N, CA, C and O atoms as a Maestro MAE file, in Angstrom:
{
 s_m_m2io_version
 :::
 2.0.0
}

f_m_ct {
 s_m_title
 :::
 protein
 m_atom[348] {
  # First column is atom index #
  i_m_mmod_type
  r_m_x_coord
  r_m_y_coord
  r_m_z_coord
  i_m_residue_number
  s_m_chain_name
  s_m_pdb_residue_name
  s_m_pdb_atom_name
  i_m_atomic_number
  :::
  1 25 -21.245 -2.931 1.740 1 A "MET " " N  " 7
  2 3 -19.872 -3.397 1.900 1 A "MET " " CA " 6
  3 2 -19.219 -3.523 0.529 1 A "MET " " C  " 6
  4 15 -19.818 -4.039 -0.415 1 A "MET " " O  " 8
  5 25 -17.985 -3.044 0.435 2 A "GLN " " N  " 7
  6 3 -17.263 -3.099 -0.825 2 A "GLN " " CA " 6
  7 2 -16.769 -4.513 -1.097 2 A "GLN " " C  " 6
  8 15 -16.511 -5.301 -0.187 2 A "GLN " " O  " 8
  9 25 -16.647 -4.801 -2.405 3 A "ASP " " N  " 7
  10 3 -16.028 -6.064 -2.786 3 A "ASP " " CA " 6
  11 2 -14.561 -6.032 -2.371 3 A "ASP " " C  " 6
  12 15 -13.928 -4.976 -2.340 3 A "ASP " " O  " 8
  13 25 -14.044 -7.202 -2.058 4 A "LYS " " N  " 7
  14 3 -12.625 -7.299 -1.708 4 A "LYS " " CA " 6
  15 2 -11.785 -7.033 -2.951 4 A "LYS " " C  " 6
  16 15 -12.076 -7.540 -4.035 4 A "LYS " " O  " 8
  17 25 -10.744 -6.233 -2.778 5 A "ILE " " N  " 7
  18 3 -9.840 -5.926 -3.888 5 A "ILE " " CA " 6
  19 2 -8.966 -7.135 -4.150 5 A "ILE " " C  " 6
  20 15 -8.355 -7.688 -3.236 5 A "ILE " " O  " 8
  21 25 -8.916 -7.540 -5.413 6 A "ARG " " N  " 7
  22 3 -8.057 -8.659 -5.787 6 A "ARG " " CA " 6
  23 2 -6.702 -8.096 -6.194 6 A "ARG " " C  " 6
  24 15 -6.609 -7.142 -6.966 6 A "ARG " " O  " 8
  25 25 -5.656 -8.712 -5.654 7 A "TYR " " N  " 7
  26 3 -4.300 -8.245 -5.925 7 A "TYR " " CA " 6
  27 2 -3.343 -9.416 -5.859 7 A "TYR " " C  " 6
  28 15 -3.675 -10.488 -5.352 7 A "TYR " " O  " 8
  29 25 -2.146 -9.191 -6.383 8 A "GLN " " N  " 7
  30 3 -1.053 -10.155 -6.216 8 A "GLN " " CA " 6
  31 2 0.189 -9.364 -5.841 8 A "GLN " " C  " 6
  32 15 0.352 -8.208 -6.229 8 A "GLN " " O  " 8
  33 25 1.044 -9.997 -5.095 9 A "LEU " " N  " 7
  34 3 2.301 -9.377 -4.690 9 A "LEU " " CA " 6
  35 2 3.394 -9.737 -5.684 9 A "LEU " " C  " 6
  36 15 3.489 -10.887 -6.113 9 A "LEU " " O  " 8
  37 25 4.210 -8.774 -6.049 10 A "THR " " N  " 7
  38 3 5.414 -9.110 -6.801 10 A "THR " " CA " 6
  39 2 6.374 -9.785 -5.821 10 A "THR " " C  " 6
  40 15 6.189 -9.701 -4.607 10 A "THR " " O  " 8
  41 25 7.387 -10.448 -6.345 11 A "ALA " " N  " 7
  42 3 8.386 -11.077 -5.476 11 A "ALA " " CA " 6
  43 2 9.053 -10.016 -4.598 11 A "ALA " " C  " 6
  44 15 9.311 -10.252 -3.418 11 A "ALA " " O  " 8
  45 25 9.328 -8.857 -5.177 12 A "HIS " " N  " 7
  46 3 9.938 -7.772 -4.404 12 A "HIS " " CA " 6
  47 2 9.025 -7.347 -3.258 12 A "HIS " " C  " 6
  48 15 9.484 -7.197 -2.125 12 A "HIS " " O  " 8
  49 25 7.749 -7.155 -3.539 13 A "ALA " " N  " 7
  50 3 6.804 -6.726 -2.497 13 A "ALA " " CA " 6
  51 2 6.736 -7.752 -1.374 13 A "ALA " " C  " 6
  52 15 6.757 -7.385 -0.199 13 A "ALA " " O  " 8
  53 25 6.658 -9.018 -1.716 14 A "ALA " " N  " 7
  54 3 6.588 -10.063 -0.689 14 A "ALA " " CA " 6
  55 2 7.845 -10.051 0.184 14 A "ALA " " C  " 6
  56 15 7.763 -10.205 1.403 14 A "ALA " " O  " 8
  57 25 8.994 -9.869 -0.440 15 A "THR " " N  " 7
  58 3 10.261 -9.850 0.302 15 A "THR " " CA " 6
  59 2 10.331 -8.660 1.250 15 A "THR " " C  " 6
  60 15 10.634 -8.823 2.433 15 A "THR " " O  " 8
  61 25 10.051 -7.458 0.732 16 A "VAL " " N  " 7
  62 3 10.191 -6.281 1.590 16 A "VAL " " CA " 6
  63 2 9.120 -6.234 2.666 16 A "VAL " " C  " 6
  64 15 9.372 -5.726 3.758 16 A "VAL " " O  " 8
  65 25 7.943 -6.746 2.389 17 A "MET " " N  " 7
  66 3 6.901 -6.791 3.417 17 A "MET " " CA " 6
  67 2 7.338 -7.701 4.566 17 A "MET " " C  " 6
  68 15 7.126 -7.372 5.733 17 A "MET " " O  " 8
  69 25 7.937 -8.824 4.244 18 A "ALA " " N  " 7
  70 3 8.428 -9.733 5.287 18 A "ALA " " CA " 6
  71 2 9.555 -9.070 6.075 18 A "ALA " " C  " 6
  72 15 9.573 -9.137 7.304 18 A "ALA " " O  " 8
  73 25 10.490 -8.432 5.378 19 A "GLU " " N  " 7
  74 3 11.611 -7.777 6.046 19 A "GLU " " CA " 6
  75 2 11.149 -6.632 6.951 19 A "GLU " " C  " 6
  76 15 11.737 -6.383 8.003 19 A "GLU " " O  " 8
  77 25 10.091 -5.943 6.527 20 A "ARG " " N  " 7
  78 3 9.614 -4.761 7.260 20 A "ARG " " CA " 6
  79 2 8.459 -5.077 8.205 20 A "ARG " " C  " 6
  80 15 7.879 -4.175 8.810 20 A "ARG " " O  " 8
  81 25 8.132 -6.345 8.326 21 A "ASN " " N  " 7
  82 3 7.020 -6.774 9.189 21 A "ASN " " CA " 6
  83 2 5.720 -6.048 8.863 21 A "ASN " " C  " 6
  84 15 5.031 -5.545 9.752 21 A "ASN " " O  " 8
  85 25 5.398 -6.004 7.571 22 A "ILE " " N  " 7
  86 3 4.155 -5.399 7.099 22 A "ILE " " CA " 6
  87 2 3.201 -6.530 6.743 22 A "ILE " " C  " 6
  88 15 3.502 -7.357 5.883 22 A "ILE " " O  " 8
  89 25 2.072 -6.560 7.394 23 A "SER " " N  " 7
  90 3 1.128 -7.654 7.154 23 A "SER " " CA " 6
  91 2 0.283 -7.394 5.910 23 A "SER " " C  " 6
  92 15 0.032 -6.248 5.539 23 A "SER " " O  " 8
  93 25 -0.143 -8.469 5.283 24 A "THR " " N  " 7
  94 3 -1.018 -8.330 4.119 24 A "THR " " CA " 6
  95 2 -2.353 -7.706 4.525 24 A "THR " " C  " 6
  96 15 -2.988 -7.029 3.716 24 A "THR " " O  " 8
  97 25 -2.783 -7.925 5.757 25 A "ALA " " N  " 7
  98 3 -4.032 -7.311 6.229 25 A "ALA " " CA " 6
  99 2 -3.921 -5.785 6.206 25 A "ALA " " C  " 6
  100 15 -4.886 -5.101 5.865 25 A "ALA " " O  " 8
  101 25 -2.752 -5.250 6.566 26 A "TRP " " N  " 7
  102 3 -2.559 -3.797 6.534 26 A "TRP " " CA " 6
  103 2 -2.576 -3.282 5.104 26 A "TRP " " C  " 6
  104 15 -3.171 -2.243 4.819 26 A "TRP " " O  " 8
  105 25 -1.920 -4.012 4.203 27 A "VAL " " N  " 7
  106 3 -1.908 -3.627 2.789 27 A "VAL " " CA " 6
  107 2 -3.342 -3.617 2.260 27 A "VAL " " C  " 6
  108 15 -3.750 -2.670 1.586 27 A "VAL " " O  " 8
  109 25 -4.096 -4.658 2.561 28 A "GLU " " N  " 7
  110 3 -5.488 -4.729 2.114 28 A "GLU " " CA " 6
  111 2 -6.313 -3.577 2.678 28 A "GLU " " C  " 6
  112 15 -7.130 -2.986 1.973 28 A "GLU " " O  " 8
  113 25 -6.097 -3.265 3.949 29 A "ARG " " N  " 7
  114 3 -6.834 -2.170 4.594 29 A "ARG " " CA " 6
  115 2 -6.557 -0.844 3.891 29 A "ARG " " C  " 6
  116 15 -7.479 -0.068 3.636 29 A "ARG " " O  " 8
  117 25 -5.286 -0.585 3.578 30 A "VAL " " N  " 7
  118 3 -4.929 0.669 2.907 30 A "VAL " " CA " 6
  119 2 -5.497 0.700 1.494 30 A "VAL " " C  " 6
  120 15 -5.990 1.739 1.054 30 A "VAL " " O  " 8
  121 25 -5.439 -0.409 0.782 31 A "LEU " " N  " 7
  122 3 -6.002 -0.444 -0.575 31 A "LEU " " CA " 6
  123 2 -7.520 -0.262 -0.558 31 A "LEU " " C  " 6
  124 15 -8.078 0.417 -1.420 31 A "LEU " " O  " 8
  125 25 -8.175 -0.864 0.413 32 A "GLN " " N  " 7
  126 3 -9.636 -0.817 0.501 32 A "GLN " " CA " 6
  127 2 -10.136 0.569 0.909 32 A "GLN " " C  " 6
  128 15 -11.175 1.031 0.438 32 A "GLN " " O  " 8
  129 25 -9.380 1.222 1.793 33 A "ASN " " N  " 7
  130 3 -9.842 2.491 2.334 33 A "ASN " " CA " 6
  131 2 -8.668 3.448 2.564 33 A "ASN " " C  " 6
  132 15 -8.341 3.759 3.710 33 A "ASN " " O  " 8
  133 25 -8.035 3.913 1.490 34 A "PRO " " N  " 7
  134 3 -6.869 4.784 1.652 34 A "PRO " " CA " 6
  135 2 -7.268 6.167 2.173 34 A "PRO " " C  " 6
  136 15 -8.352 6.672 1.879 34 A "PRO " " O  " 8
  137 25 -6.375 6.758 2.944 35 A "GLU " " N  " 7
  138 3 -6.590 8.150 3.352 35 A "GLU " " CA " 6
  139 2 -6.274 9.087 2.192 35 A "GLU " " C  " 6
  140 15 -6.908 10.129 2.023 35 A "GLU " " O  " 8
  141 25 -5.286 8.698 1.401 36 A "ARG " " N  " 7
  142 3 -4.905 9.472 0.222 36 A "ARG " " CA " 6
  143 2 -4.437 8.525 -0.866 36 A "ARG " " C  " 6
  144 15 -3.944 7.432 -0.588 36 A "ARG " " O  " 8
  145 25 -4.596 8.956 -2.101 37 A "THR " " N  " 7
  146 3 -4.012 8.252 -3.240 37 A "THR " " CA " 6
  147 2 -3.386 9.298 -4.153 37 A "THR " " C  " 6
  148 15 -3.788 10.462 -4.167 37 A "THR " " O  " 8
  149 25 -2.406 8.858 -4.902 38 A "LYS " " N  " 7
  150 3 -1.787 9.757 -5.874 38 A "LYS " " CA " 6
  151 2 -1.116 8.932 -6.958 38 A "LYS " " C  " 6
  152 15 -0.653 7.820 -6.701 38 A "LYS " " O  " 8
  153 25 -1.062 9.469 -8.163 39 A "PRO " " N  " 7
  154 3 -0.327 8.763 -9.216 39 A "PRO " " CA " 6
  155 2 1.170 8.843 -8.948 39 A "PRO " " C  " 6
  156 15 1.644 9.769 -8.290 39 A "PRO " " O  " 8
  157 25 1.903 7.877 -9.458 40 A "ASP " " N  " 7
  158 3 3.351 7.867 -9.333 40 A "ASP " " CA " 6
  159 2 3.936 9.009 -10.165 40 A "ASP " " C  " 6
  160 15 3.426 9.332 -11.238 40 A "ASP " " O  " 8
  161 25 4.993 9.603 -9.667 41 A "ASP " " N  " 7
  162 3 5.623 10.722 -10.372 41 A "ASP " " CA " 6
  163 2 6.319 10.302 -11.659 41 A "ASP " " C  " 6
  164 15 6.472 11.117 -12.570 41 A "ASP " " O  " 8
  165 25 6.744 9.041 -11.750 42 A "ASN " " N  " 7
  166 3 7.547 8.601 -12.892 42 A "ASN " " CA " 6
  167 2 6.883 7.573 -13.786 42 A "ASN " " C  " 6
  168 15 7.149 7.542 -14.987 42 A "ASN " " O  " 8
  169 25 6.026 6.733 -13.231 43 A "ASP " " N  " 7
  170 3 5.425 5.642 -13.998 43 A "ASP " " CA " 6
  171 2 3.909 5.818 -14.032 43 A "ASP " " C  " 6
  172 15 3.263 5.698 -12.991 43 A "ASP " " O  " 8
  173 25 3.327 6.095 -15.188 44 A "PRO " " N  " 7
  174 3 1.889 6.361 -15.260 44 A "PRO " " CA " 6
  175 2 1.011 5.149 -14.916 44 A "PRO " " C  " 6
  176 15 -0.186 5.307 -14.675 44 A "PRO " " O  " 8
  177 25 1.581 3.969 -14.893 45 A "GLU " " N  " 7
  178 3 0.791 2.784 -14.541 45 A "GLU " " CA " 6
  179 2 0.684 2.568 -13.036 45 A "GLU " " C  " 6
  180 15 -0.145 1.781 -12.580 45 A "GLU " " O  " 8
  181 25 1.525 3.268 -12.255 46 A "LEU " " N  " 7
  182 3 1.555 3.032 -10.816 46 A "LEU " " CA " 6
  183 2 0.793 4.102 -10.045 46 A "LEU " " C  " 6
  184 15 0.739 5.268 -10.436 46 A "LEU " " O  " 8
  185 25 0.206 3.662 -8.936 47 A "HIS " " N  " 7
  186 3 -0.471 4.559 -8.002 47 A "HIS " " CA " 6
  187 2 0.041 4.273 -6.599 47 A "HIS " " C  " 6
  188 15 0.569 3.198 -6.318 47 A "HIS " " O  " 8
  189 25 -0.127 5.260 -5.725 48 A "HIS " " N  " 7
  190 3 0.265 5.146 -4.325 48 A "HIS " " CA " 6
  191 2 -0.982 5.304 -3.477 48 A "HIS " " C  " 6
  192 15 -1.779 6.215 -3.698 48 A "HIS " " O  " 8
  193 25 -1.149 4.424 -2.513 49 A "ALA " " N  " 7
  194 3 -2.215 4.545 -1.527 49 A "ALA " " CA " 6
  195 2 -1.547 4.680 -0.168 49 A "ALA " " C  " 6
  196 15 -0.607 3.950 0.144 49 A "ALA " " O  " 8
  197 25 -2.032 5.610 0.633 50 A "LEU " " N  " 7
  198 3 -1.468 5.837 1.962 50 A "LEU " " CA " 6
  199 2 -2.548 5.719 3.014 50 A "LEU " " C  " 6
  200 15 -3.675 6.178 2.829 50 A "LEU " " O  " 8
  201 25 -2.183 5.092 4.126 51 A "GLY " " N  " 7
  202 3 -3.113 4.963 5.230 51 A "GLY " " CA " 6
  203 2 -2.380 4.733 6.534 51 A "GLY " " C  " 6
  204 15 -1.293 4.156 6.563 51 A "GLY " " O  " 8
  205 25 -2.990 5.190 7.605 52 A "ARG " " N  " 7
  206 3 -2.411 5.008 8.943 52 A "ARG " " CA " 6
  207 2 -2.593 3.577 9.414 52 A "ARG " " C  " 6
  208 15 -3.610 2.939 9.140 52 A "ARG " " O  " 8
  209 25 -1.599 3.091 10.119 53 A "ILE " " N  " 7
  210 3 -1.672 1.762 10.722 53 A "ILE " " CA " 6
  211 2 -1.607 1.953 12.235 53 A "ILE " " C  " 6
  212 15 -0.546 2.231 12.794 53 A "ILE " " O  " 8
  213 25 -2.759 1.800 12.887 54 A "SER " " N  " 7
  214 3 -2.836 2.055 14.334 54 A "SER " " CA " 6
  215 2 -1.943 1.100 15.119 54 A "SER " " C  " 6
  216 15 -1.404 1.465 16.163 54 A "SER " " O  " 8
  217 25 -1.790 -0.120 14.616 55 A "GLU " " N  " 7
  218 3 -0.953 -1.109 15.298 55 A "GLU " " CA " 6
  219 2 0.528 -0.743 15.264 55 A "GLU " " C  " 6
  220 15 1.332 -1.341 15.980 55 A "GLU " " O  " 8
  221 25 0.883 0.211 14.456 56 A "ARG " " N  " 7
  222 3 2.281 0.675 14.353 56 A "ARG " " CA " 6
  223 2 2.368 2.170 14.664 56 A "ARG " " C  " 6
  224 15 3.013 2.930 13.942 56 A "ARG " " O  " 8
  225 25 1.718 2.571 15.734 57 A "ASP " " N  " 7
  226 3 1.773 3.959 16.222 57 A "ASP " " CA " 6
  227 2 1.306 4.974 15.185 57 A "ASP " " C  " 6
  228 15 1.865 6.066 15.082 57 A "ASP " " O  " 8
  229 25 0.284 4.613 14.423 58 A "ASP " " N  " 7
  230 3 -0.302 5.492 13.402 58 A "ASP " " CA " 6
  231 2 0.687 5.929 12.325 58 A "ASP " " C  " 6
  232 15 0.528 6.988 11.717 58 A "ASP " " O  " 8
  233 25 1.705 5.110 12.098 59 A "ARG " " N  " 7
  234 3 2.629 5.402 11.001 59 A "ARG " " CA " 6
  235 2 1.891 5.238 9.679 59 A "ARG " " C  " 6
  236 15 0.950 4.451 9.572 59 A "ARG " " O  " 8
  237 25 2.332 5.994 8.669 60 A "MET " " N  " 7
  238 3 1.691 5.963 7.359 60 A "MET " " CA " 6
  239 2 2.308 4.857 6.495 60 A "MET " " C  " 6
  240 15 3.509 4.851 6.225 60 A "MET " " O  " 8
  241 25 1.464 3.941 6.079 61 A "LEU " " N  " 7
  242 3 1.891 2.878 5.172 61 A "LEU " " CA " 6
  243 2 1.623 3.325 3.748 61 A "LEU " " C  " 6
  244 15 0.508 3.723 3.412 61 A "LEU " " O  " 8
  245 25 2.643 3.260 2.919 62 A "ARG " " N  " 7
  246 3 2.508 3.580 1.498 62 A "ARG " " CA " 6
  247 2 2.539 2.265 0.728 62 A "ARG " " C  " 6
  248 15 3.471 1.473 0.864 62 A "ARG " " O  " 8
  249 25 1.516 2.047 -0.077 63 A "VAL " " N  " 7
  250 3 1.418 0.863 -0.926 63 A "VAL " " CA " 6
  251 2 1.472 1.346 -2.371 63 A "VAL " " C  " 6
  252 15 0.635 2.141 -2.798 63 A "VAL " " O  " 8
  253 25 2.454 0.866 -3.115 64 A "VAL " " N  " 7
  254 3 2.605 1.232 -4.520 64 A "VAL " " CA " 6
  255 2 2.112 0.051 -5.343 64 A "VAL " " C  " 6
  256 15 2.560 -1.081 -5.162 64 A "VAL " " O  " 8
  257 25 1.178 0.334 -6.253 65 A "TYR " " N  " 7
  258 3 0.519 -0.748 -6.980 65 A "TYR " " CA " 6
  259 2 0.192 -0.347 -8.408 65 A "TYR " " C  " 6
  260 15 0.095 0.835 -8.737 65 A "TYR " " O  " 8
  261 25 0.027 -1.355 -9.241 66 A "ASN " " N  " 7
  262 3 -0.384 -1.171 -10.625 66 A "ASN " " CA " 6
  263 2 -1.827 -1.624 -10.720 66 A "ASN " " C  " 6
  264 15 -2.116 -2.813 -10.587 66 A "ASN " " O  " 8
  265 25 -2.743 -0.677 -10.952 67 A "MET " " N  " 7
  266 3 -4.151 -1.038 -11.041 67 A "MET " " CA " 6
  267 2 -4.632 -1.148 -12.484 67 A "MET " " C  " 6
  268 15 -5.831 -1.273 -12.736 67 A "MET " " O  " 8
  269 25 -3.688 -1.101 -13.435 68 A "THR " " N  " 7
  270 3 -4.069 -1.264 -14.836 68 A "THR " " CA " 6
  271 2 -4.144 -2.735 -15.225 68 A "THR " " C  " 6
  272 15 -4.566 -3.064 -16.334 68 A "THR " " O  " 8
  273 25 -3.739 -3.617 -14.323 69 A "VAL " " N  " 7
  274 3 -3.791 -5.053 -14.567 69 A "VAL " " CA " 6
  275 2 -4.766 -5.688 -13.581 69 A "VAL " " C  " 6
  276 15 -5.039 -5.131 -12.518 69 A "VAL " " O  " 8
  277 25 -5.276 -6.837 -13.936 70 A "LYS " " N  " 7
  278 3 -6.179 -7.582 -13.052 70 A "LYS " " CA " 6
  279 2 -5.563 -8.935 -12.784 70 A "LYS " " C  " 6
  280 15 -5.248 -9.636 -13.745 70 A "LYS " " O  " 8
  281 25 -5.369 -9.353 -11.547 71 A "PRO " " N  " 7
  282 3 -5.577 -8.544 -10.349 71 A "PRO " " CA " 6
  283 2 -4.522 -7.454 -10.241 71 A "PRO " " C  " 6
  284 15 -3.483 -7.505 -10.900 71 A "PRO " " O  " 8
  285 25 -4.808 -6.458 -9.390 72 A "TRP " " N  " 7
  286 3 -3.833 -5.403 -9.160 72 A "TRP " " CA " 6
  287 2 -2.514 -6.016 -8.719 72 A "TRP " " C  " 6
  288 15 -2.494 -7.042 -8.039 72 A "TRP " " O  " 8
  289 25 -1.420 -5.388 -9.105 73 A "ARG " " N  " 7
  290 3 -0.092 -5.899 -8.748 73 A "ARG " " CA " 6
  291 2 0.552 -4.948 -7.745 73 A "ARG " " C  " 6
  292 15 0.793 -3.780 -8.050 73 A "ARG " " O  " 8
  293 25 0.829 -5.460 -6.543 74 A "ILE " " N  " 7
  294 3 1.496 -4.676 -5.512 74 A "ILE " " CA " 6
  295 2 2.993 -4.698 -5.808 74 A "ILE " " C  " 6
  296 15 3.603 -5.765 -5.870 74 A "ILE " " O  " 8
  297 25 3.578 -3.521 -5.989 75 A "VAL " " N  " 7
  298 3 4.987 -3.403 -6.341 75 A "VAL " " CA " 6
  299 2 5.848 -3.333 -5.083 75 A "VAL " " C  " 6
  300 15 6.889 -3.984 -5.002 75 A "VAL " " O  " 8
  301 25 5.411 -2.539 -4.099 76 A "THR " " N  " 7
  302 3 6.148 -2.405 -2.840 76 A "THR " " CA " 6
  303 2 5.237 -1.812 -1.784 76 A "THR " " C  " 6
  304 15 4.165 -1.291 -2.090 76 A "THR " " O  " 8
  305 25 5.672 -1.898 -0.549 77 A "ALA " " N  " 7
  306 3 4.956 -1.285 0.574 77 A "ALA " " CA " 6
  307 2 5.989 -0.921 1.630 77 A "ALA " " C  " 6
  308 15 6.914 -1.684 1.908 77 A "ALA " " O  " 8
  309 25 5.813 0.250 2.207 78 A "TYR " " N  " 7
  310 3 6.751 0.681 3.240 78 A "TYR " " CA " 6
  311 2 6.122 1.765 4.100 78 A "TYR " " C  " 6
  312 15 5.191 2.455 3.685 78 A "TYR " " O  " 8
  313 25 6.658 1.896 5.318 79 A "PHE " " N  " 7
  314 3 6.234 2.980 6.184 79 A "PHE " " CA " 6
  315 2 6.974 4.224 5.746 79 A "PHE " " C  " 6
  316 15 8.204 4.271 5.777 79 A "PHE " " O  " 8
  317 25 6.222 5.229 5.337 80 A "ASP " " N  " 7
  318 3 6.781 6.438 4.744 80 A "ASP " " CA " 6
  319 2 7.160 7.428 5.834 80 A "ASP " " C  " 6
  320 15 6.294 8.047 6.453 80 A "ASP " " O  " 8
  321 25 8.437 7.571 6.059 81 A "ARG " " N  " 7
  322 3 8.930 8.477 7.103 81 A "ARG " " CA " 6
  323 2 8.664 9.932 6.760 81 A "ARG " " C  " 6
  324 15 8.615 10.778 7.652 81 A "ARG " " O  " 8
  325 25 8.491 10.233 5.478 82 A "GLY " " N  " 7
  326 3 8.222 11.606 5.060 82 A "GLY " " CA " 6
  327 2 6.780 12.026 5.281 82 A "GLY " " C  " 6
  328 15 6.464 13.213 5.212 82 A "GLY " " O  " 8
  329 25 5.906 11.075 5.544 83 A "GLN " " N  " 7
  330 3 4.491 11.370 5.771 83 A "GLN " " CA " 6
  331 2 4.201 11.195 7.246 83 A "GLN " " C  " 6
  332 15 4.235 10.077 7.761 83 A "GLN " " O  " 8
  333 25 3.924 12.255 7.906 84 A "ARG " " N  " 7
  334 3 3.594 12.201 9.324 84 A "ARG " " CA " 6
  335 2 2.086 12.109 9.463 84 A "ARG " " C  " 6
  336 15 1.346 12.924 8.911 84 A "ARG " " O  " 8
  337 25 1.643 11.116 10.200 85 A "ALA " " N  " 7
  338 3 0.212 10.963 10.459 85 A "ALA " " CA " 6
  339 2 -0.247 12.092 11.375 85 A "ALA " " C  " 6
  340 15 0.391 12.388 12.386 85 A "ALA " " O  " 8
  341 25 -1.349 12.708 11.009 86 A "LYS " " N  " 7
  342 3 -1.897 13.787 11.830 86 A "LYS " " CA " 6
  343 2 -3.052 13.233 12.639 86 A "LYS " " C  " 6
  344 15 -3.933 12.564 12.099 86 A "LYS " " O  " 8
  345 25 -3.050 13.508 13.920 87 A "SER " " N  " 7
  346 3 -4.116 13.020 14.784 87 A "SER " " CA " 6
  347 2 -5.365 13.855 14.627 87 A "SER " " C  " 6
  348 15 -6.373 13.587 15.282 87 A "SER " " O  " 8
  :::
 }
 m_bond[347] {
  # First column is bond index #
  i_m_from
  i_m_to
  i_m_order
  :::
  1 1 2 1
  2 2 3 1
  3 3 4 2
  4 3 5 1
  5 5 6 1
  6 6 7 1
  7 7 8 2
  8 7 9 1
  9 9 10 1
  10 10 11 1
  11 11 12 2
  12 11 13 1
  13 13 14 1
  14 14 15 1
  15 15 16 2
  16 15 17 1
  17 17 18 1
  18 18 19 1
  19 19 20 2
  20 19 21 1
  21 21 22 1
  22 22 23 1
  23 23 24 2
  24 23 25 1
  25 25 26 1
  26 26 27 1
  27 27 28 2
  28 27 29 1
  29 29 30 1
  30 30 31 1
  31 31 32 2
  32 31 33 1
  33 33 34 1
  34 34 35 1
  35 35 36 2
  36 35 37 1
  37 37 38 1
  38 38 39 1
  39 39 40 2
  40 39 41 1
  41 41 42 1
  42 42 43 1
  43 43 44 2
  44 43 45 1
  45 45 46 1
  46 46 47 1
  47 47 48 2
  48 47 49 1
  49 49 50 1
  50 50 51 1
  51 51 52 2
  52 51 53 1
  53 53 54 1
  54 54 55 1
  55 55 56 2
  56 55 57 1
  57 57 58 1
  58 58 59 1
  59 59 60 2
  60 59 61 1
  61 61 62 1
  62 62 63 1
  63 63 64 2
  64 63 65 1
  65 65 66 1
  66 66 67 1
  67 67 68 2
  68 67 69 1
  69 69 70 1
  70 70 71 1
  71 71 72 2
  72 71 73 1
  73 73 74 1
  74 74 75 1
  75 75 76 2
  76 75 77 1
  77 77 78 1
  78 78 79 1
  79 79 80 2
  80 79 81 1
  81 81 82 1
  82 82 83 1
  83 83 84 2
  84 83 85 1
  85 85 86 1
  86 86 87 1
  87 87 88 2
  88 87 89 1
  89 89 90 1
  90 90 91 1
  91 91 92 2
  92 91 93 1
  93 93 94 1
  94 94 95 1
  95 95 96 2
  96 95 97 1
  97 97 98 1
  98 98 99 1
  99 99 100 2
  100 99 101 1
  101 101 102 1
  102 102 103 1
  103 103 104 2
  104 103 105 1
  105 105 106 1
  106 106 107 1
  107 107 108 2
  108 107 109 1
  109 109 110 1
  110 110 111 1
  111 111 112 2
  112 111 113 1
  113 113 114 1
  114 114 115 1
  115 115 116 2
  116 115 117 1
  117 117 118 1
  118 118 119 1
  119 119 120 2
  120 119 121 1
  121 121 122 1
  122 122 123 1
  123 123 124 2
  124 123 125 1
  125 125 126 1
  126 126 127 1
  127 127 128 2
  128 127 129 1
  129 129 130 1
  130 130 131 1
  131 131 132 2
  132 131 133 1
  133 133 134 1
  134 134 135 1
  135 135 136 2
  136 135 137 1
  137 137 138 1
  138 138 139 1
  139 139 140 2
  140 139 141 1
  141 141 142 1
  142 142 143 1
  143 143 144 2
  144 143 145 1
  145 145 146 1
  146 146 147 1
  147 147 148 2
  148 147 149 1
  149 149 150 1
  150 150 151 1
  151 151 152 2
  152 151 153 1
  153 153 154 1
  154 154 155 1
  155 155 156 2
  156 155 157 1
  157 157 158 1
  158 158 159 1
  159 159 160 2
  160 159 161 1
  161 161 162 1
  162 162 163 1
  163 163 164 2
  164 163 165 1
  165 165 166 1
  166 166 167 1
  167 167 168 2
  168 167 169 1
  169 169 170 1
  170 170 171 1
  171 171 172 2
  172 171 173 1
  173 173 174 1
  174 174 175 1
  175 175 176 2
  176 175 177 1
  177 177 178 1
  178 178 179 1
  179 179 180 2
  180 179 181 1
  181 181 182 1
  182 182 183 1
  183 183 184 2
  184 183 185 1
  185 185 186 1
  186 186 187 1
  187 187 188 2
  188 187 189 1
  189 189 190 1
  190 190 191 1
  191 191 192 2
  192 191 193 1
  193 193 194 1
  194 194 195 1
  195 195 196 2
  196 195 197 1
  197 197 198 1
  198 198 199 1
  199 199 200 2
  200 199 201 1
  201 201 202 1
  202 202 203 1
  203 203 204 2
  204 203 205 1
  205 205 206 1
  206 206 207 1
  207 207 208 2
  208 207 209 1
  209 209 210 1
  210 210 211 1
  211 211 212 2
  212 211 213 1
  213 213 214 1
  214 214 215 1
  215 215 216 2
  216 215 217 1
  217 217 218 1
  218 218 219 1
  219 219 220 2
  220 219 221 1
  221 221 222 1
  222 222 223 1
  223 223 224 2
  224 223 225 1
  225 225 226 1
  226 226 227 1
  227 227 228 2
  228 227 229 1
  229 229 230 1
  230 230 231 1
  231 231 232 2
  232 231 233 1
  233 233 234 1
  234 234 235 1
  235 235 236 2
  236 235 237 1
  237 237 238 1
  238 238 239 1
  239 239 240 2
  240 239 241 1
  241 241 242 1
  242 242 243 1
  243 243 244 2
  244 243 245 1
  245 245 246 1
  246 246 247 1
  247 247 248 2
  248 247 249 1
  249 249 250 1
  250 250 251 1
  251 251 252 2
  252 251 253 1
  253 253 254 1
  254 254 255 1
  255 255 256 2
  256 255 257 1
  257 257 258 1
  258 258 259 1
  259 259 260 2
  260 259 261 1
  261 261 262 1
  262 262 263 1
  263 263 264 2
  264 263 265 1
  265 265 266 1
  266 266 267 1
  267 267 268 2
  268 267 269 1
  269 269 270 1
  270 270 271 1
  271 271 272 2
  272 271 273 1
  273 273 274 1
  274 274 275 1
  275 275 276 2
  276 275 277 1
  277 277 278 1
  278 278 279 1
  279 279 280 2
  280 279 281 1
  281 281 282 1
  282 282 283 1
  283 283 284 2
  284 283 285 1
  285 285 286 1
  286 286 287 1
  287 287 288 2
  288 287 289 1
  289 289 290 1
  290 290 291 1
  291 291 292 2
  292 291 293 1
  293 293 294 1
  294 294 295 1
  295 295 296 2
  296 295 297 1
  297 297 298 1
  298 298 299 1
  299 299 300 2
  300 299 301 1
  301 301 302 1
  302 302 303 1
  303 303 304 2
  304 303 305 1
  305 305 306 1
  306 306 307 1
  307 307 308 2
  308 307 309 1
  309 309 310 1
  310 310 311 1
  311 311 312 2
  312 311 313 1
  313 313 314 1
  314 314 315 1
  315 315 316 2
  316 315 317 1
  317 317 318 1
  318 318 319 1
  319 319 320 2
  320 319 321 1
  321 321 322 1
  322 322 323 1
  323 323 324 2
  324 323 325 1
  325 325 326 1
  326 326 327 1
  327 327 328 2
  328 327 329 1
  329 329 330 1
  330 330 331 1
  331 331 332 2
  332 331 333 1
  333 333 334 1
  334 334 335 1
  335 335 336 2
  336 335 337 1
  337 337 338 1
  338 338 339 1
  339 339 340 2
  340 339 341 1
  341 341 342 1
  342 342 343 1
  343 343 344 2
  344 343 345 1
  345 345 346 1
  346 346 347 1
  347 347 348 2
  :::
 }
}
């Protein structure tokens, strides 16, 4: 079993997660076991983790985070309409 990832939410991330009804459990699940990861196109300190959320019709949750700091800093999270989950 993997160690739990330690992270903190920025104020922006906490706000948008509440507005978008994104649970911290989903964010943790995507960070712990992403289907895909990629570096940010503009900021070399940021990474994107993507994972399906079965509780939301397998929509893809994108979590943008800074893993160069400890604990990791979650910048934002959103359901990515451009990423279609494949069954």
